[in-house]
C-alpha positions, 0 to 999 in steps of 0.5 A, a space after each residue: 689362345 691368349 687370355 685377352 682373346 679368351 676374354 673376348 670369346 667370353 663376352 661374345 658367347 655370353 651374349 648368345 647364352 652359350 656355356 663357357 668352360 676353363 681349364 689349365 694345361 700342364 704348363 699352367 696356362 688357362 684356356 677358355 672353350 665352349 666345349 669341355 675337352 676330353 680328359 681335362 678337368 674343367 670348370 664352368 664359367 658363370 657369365 653373370 660375373 666378369 671373370 678375373 683374367 690374368 694373375 696380377 692384382 687390379 686394385 690395391 687397398 690403401 689404409 689412408 688414401 688421403 694421406 698417401 696423396 697428401 690431401 689430409 695435410 694442412 698448410 699450417 703444418 708444413 713449411 717449405 724453404 729454399 736452401 739453394 740459392 741463398 738469398 741475395 747470393 751471386 751465382 756465376 755460371 756461363 751456361 746459366 744452369 742453376 740448381 734449386 734445392 728445397 727443404 720441407 718441414 716437418 716432412 713432405 707428404 708421400 705424394 706431392 708436386 713442387 712448383 717453381 715460380 721464377 720472376 713471378 711466372 710458373 717455370 717448372 712443376 715436378 713430382 716427388 722431388 725437392 731439387 729442380 735444375 733450370 738450364 740456360 737461365 738469362 743473366 741478371 736479377 731473379 726472384 724465385 719462390 717454391 710452392 708445395 702442392 697436394 696431388 689435387 693442386 692444393 697449395 700446402 706451403 709457400 716459400 719466401 721469395 728469394 732474390 739472387 743474381 746470375 752472372 754470365 759472360 757474354 760471347 761478344 764481350 771484348 777481352 781487356 788484358 790490361 791498361 790501354 796505352 795512351 796515344 798522344 
């Protein structure tokens, strides 16, 4: 019988007031039954307390949960800056794929989100990384800003707004090979 089926058996029988016993076979598998098997060492289950089914830990104690999720970090303590692209830089990429790289000082919290605002609109929100890649970005002038967020959405730090320029060759752009001959 699987452990979960045994657990369901425990719930059903506990409602009826029956006794439940557990025993471990030679392979180390725990069994639950309403009658103790002959020749097995059994233990009566107290049905007033929910039994722990399985061997994995169901909860973990953390010394400082607020620090783990970044809730204790104050905005004044953190700074975020955009390393790439640099302010007023011109990028040439015909695919429009751009990598944005950030730096947090002194150090980012253990758990955080990074939100990228492009041209005043939220474009991407990612978890626990300081590198974002956008694909197929339109050519032209763009303004980007990054926000470092705690897990609850609180803004911990904002970068300066950075302007950059993206050049992409148009597919319908006519090629010019040299000077046009004069027709006279």
